[in-house]
C-alpha positions in Angstrom: 177.5 71.6 20.5 180.0 68.7 18.8 179.1 65.0 18.2 181.2 62.3 16.6 179.4 59.3 15.0 181.1 55.8 14.7 179.9 53.3 12.4 181.5 49.9 10.4 179.6 48.7 7.7 175.9 49.6 7.6 173.2 47.7 6.1 171.6 49.9 2.9 167.8 49.3 4.6 169.5 52.3 7.3 170.7 54.8 4.5 167.5 56.7 4.9 167.7 56.9 8.5 171.7 57.5 8.2 171.0 60.7 5.9 167.7 61.8 8.3 170.0 61.4 11.1 172.2 64.1 9.9 170.5 66.4 8.8 168.5 66.1 11.7 171.3 67.1 13.9 172.7 69.9 11.2 169.2 71.5 11.5 170.0 71.9 15.3 173.1 73.6 15.0 175.6 70.8 15.7 178.8 70.2 14.5 178.8 66.4 13.0 182.2 64.1 12.9 182.1 61.1 10.8 184.7 58.0 11.3 186.5 58.6 8.2 185.8 55.0 6.8 182.3 55.3 7.5 182.3 58.6 5.8 183.9 57.4 2.3 181.6 54.2 2.3 178.5 56.4 2.9 180.0 59.5 0.2 179.7 56.4 -2.1 175.9 55.9 -1.4 174.7 59.3 -0.2 175.0 62.9 -1.1 176.9 63.8 2.0 176.4 67.3 2.9 179.5 69.4 3.3 179.3 70.6 6.9 180.1 67.2 7.6 183.2 66.3 8.8 185.4 63.4 9.1 187.7 62.4 12.3 190.3 58.9 12.1 192.0 58.9 15.0 191.4 59.2 19.0 193.3 62.7 19.3 190.0 64.1 16.3 187.6 64.1 19.1 189.0 65.9 22.0 186.5 68.2 22.4 183.7 66.3 21.2 180.7 66.5 23.4 179.1 63.3 22.5 180.1 59.9 20.3 176.8 58.1 18.8 177.8 54.6 18.1 175.5 53.2 15.6 175.5 49.4 14.8 175.6 46.5 17.5 177.1 45.9 20.9 179.9 45.0 18.7 180.5 48.4 16.7 180.4 50.2 20.4 183.2 48.2 21.8 185.1 49.7 18.9 184.0 52.9 19.2 185.4 53.1 23.4 188.7 52.5 21.4 188.5 56.4 20.1 187.1 57.7 23.0 189.5 56.1 25.7 189.6 58.2 28.6 188.0 61.2 27.7 184.9 60.8 29.7 182.5 61.5 26.6 179.5 60.3 27.0 178.4 57.4 24.4 175.2 57.0 23.0 174.6 53.2 21.3 171.8 53.5 18.6 171.3 49.3 17.8 170.7 48.2 14.0 172.0 44.6 15.1 170.5 42.3 16.2 170.6 41.7 20.6 171.6 45.1 21.7 172.2 45.2 25.3 174.6 48.5 25.1 172.5 49.8 22.4 169.3 49.6 23.3 167.5 52.8 21.5 166.2 51.8 17.7 166.5 54.0 14.8 162.3 54.6 15.2 163.0 56.5 18.7 165.8 58.7 17.3 164.2 61.9 17.0 162.8 62.1 20.5 166.4 60.5 21.8 168.7 63.8 20.1 165.9 66.0 21.7 166.5 64.1 25.2 170.3 64.6 24.9 170.3 68.1 23.2 168.8 69.4 26.3 170.9 66.6 29.1 167.7 64.8 29.8 169.3 61.6 30.6 171.4 59.5 33.0 174.7 58.2 32.6 175.6 54.8 32.9 179.1 54.1 34.2 180.6 51.3 33.0 184.0 49.6 34.7 187.0 48.3 32.3 189.8 45.9 32.7 193.1 46.6 32.0 195.9 44.0 30.5 199.5 44.0 31.7 202.0 42.2 29.3 205.6 42.7 28.7 205.9 44.9 26.1 202.4 46.4 26.2 200.8 44.0 23.6 197.8 45.9 23.2 199.7 49.1 23.2 197.5 52.4 24.8 193.7 50.6 24.2 194.9 47.5 26.3 191.5 47.9 28.1 188.2 46.0 27.6 184.7 46.8 28.1 183.2 43.5 28.1 185.7 40.6 29.0 189.4 39.8 28.5 189.5 36.4 27.0 191.9 33.6 27.1 191.6 30.8 24.3 193.7 27.5 23.0 194.6 28.5 19.7 193.5 25.4 17.5 191.6 22.7 18.4 194.3 19.9 19.2 194.2 20.4 23.3 192.9 22.1 26.2 195.2 24.4 27.9 195.9 25.0 31.8 195.6 28.5 33.4 196.8 29.2 36.6 194.8 32.4 38.3 195.8 34.1 41.1 194.2 36.4 43.3 196.1 39.3 44.8 198.7 36.8 44.7 197.2 33.9 46.0 196.1 30.9 44.1 192.8 30.3 43.1 193.0 27.3 40.6 194.2 25.7 37.8 191.6 25.6 35.0 191.5 22.9 32.6 189.9 24.2 29.7 189.3 25.5 26.3 189.7 28.9 27.6 188.9 31.5 30.5 186.7 34.4 30.4 187.6 37.5 32.7 184.5 39.5 32.5 183.4 43.1 33.8 179.8 43.3 34.8 178.8 44.5 31.3 180.2 42.3 29.8 178.0 39.3 32.0 175.4 39.5 29.4 177.7 38.6 26.4 180.7 35.8 25.6 180.2 35.0 29.8 176.4 34.4 29.8 177.1 32.1 26.8 179.5 29.9 28.8 176.7 29.6 31.7 178.1 32.6 33.6 175.7 34.6 36.2 173.7 38.2 35.3 175.4 41.1 37.0 174.3 44.5 37.4 176.4 47.3 35.9 177.6 49.3 39.2 177.7 46.1 41.0 181.8 46.3 41.5 182.6 42.7 40.9 184.5 40.8 38.0 183.6 37.0 36.8 186.6 34.4 36.3 184.3 32.2 34.3 186.1 28.7 32.1 185.3 28.1 28.7 184.5 24.0 28.5 186.1 23.0 31.4 187.5 19.2 31.5 186.5 19.2 35.3 182.4 19.2 35.2 182.6 20.6 39.5 184.4 23.8 38.1 182.0 26.8 38.1 182.1 30.5 37.5 183.4 32.7 40.2 182.5 36.3 41.2 185.4 38.4 43.0 185.9 42.0 44.3 186.6 44.2 41.1 189.8 45.5 43.5 191.7 42.6 42.7 194.4 42.0 40.5 194.7 38.7 38.4 197.8 37.1 37.3 197.0 34.5 34.9 200.1 31.8 34.1 199.4 29.3 31.0 200.4 25.7 29.7 199.7 23.6 27.6 201.2 21.0 24.4 201.3 24.1 22.0 203.9 27.3 21.5 200.9 29.8 21.6 197.1 30.6 23.0 194.9 33.7 22.0 194.3 36.7 24.1 191.3 38.9 23.3 190.3 42.2 24.2 186.9 42.2 23.5 187.0 41.7 19.6 190.5 42.6 19.5 192.6 39.4 19.7 196.2 38.7 19.2 198.6 35.4 19.2 200.3 35.3 22.8 203.5 33.2 23.4 202.6 30.5 25.8 205.5 31.6 28.3 204.1 35.4 28.6 202.2 36.4 32.2 199.2 38.1 32.1 197.9 40.7 34.6 194.8 41.8 34.7 192.8 44.4 36.7 190.0 47.3 36.9 191.0 50.6 34.8 191.6 53.7 36.6 189.1 55.3 33.9 185.0 54.2 33.4 183.2 54.1 30.1 179.8 57.0 30.0 176.9 54.8 28.4 173.7 57.0 27.5 170.6 56.0 28.8 167.8 57.8 28.1 165.3 58.5 31.2 162.4 56.1 30.4 165.1 53.1 29.7 166.6 50.9 32.8 169.3 47.7 32.8 166.2 46.2 34.4 164.1 46.5 31.7 166.4 45.7 28.8 167.2 42.5 30.5 163.3 41.6 30.1 163.6 42.6 26.7 166.1 41.2 25.6 165.9 38.2 27.2 162.4 37.7 26.6 161.6 37.3 30.5 158.1 37.0 31.3 156.6 36.7 28.0 154.1 34.5 29.1 150.0 34.8 28.6 149.5 34.0 32.1 151.1 37.2 32.7 148.5 39.0 30.9 
């Protein structure tokens, strides 16, 4: 059994947990790989066991059984750039804030590890979106788990985004930007822009404007077999394109095509967890004394 662990910077209060996690895995005869930058940080603060090895690229984890992501949802979004299309199940351990994707807390980790090692869990297959552009701006990692976002580059003026669905014109959005979201991303940036919550596996994509100039413009939910073409106009020379947390400055003349990615991401979900339970917990639904 081989498990890779990805994390970015972590608060010192979690160092005891990290040390315990490594020791627990090694005691269970698990081969542990740690993201190299994270390993270097830990080596300055902890005595890392010599049995722990490191990885630095997606090519180093080809024979890994599971990938653990330690942090918040943003950390898990970075994790998928290493997993890519390898179908490695990802287990999110939450040391961040809200945590829709990383719902397991550090207090529950020992039971969770036992369940994972015996295969007592479910897999949520999460849809990704692929961005196609001239010169393939984002290289091989041209996909997003939450959303692909277009935004104006400065505060001076809105941009106009013409959207086509399977080459049929939908609308010209006069706005600060546009969010193209997966069901997974419906509880992320899209939610903060009044987008709908969509259950994973529903087979949809959300087209959601950011601060639209026309008040009658609302989010649109479309089938995920739709190919979107986006053309941008504005008073500046560039705009921003973001795939989850990775962003680039793009010339206004560039046309974008967005569609569902051919592969998906597997998120480990323990038996006593569900998306609906996560919604109620994270959004504090139903917490009213009249319900008790």
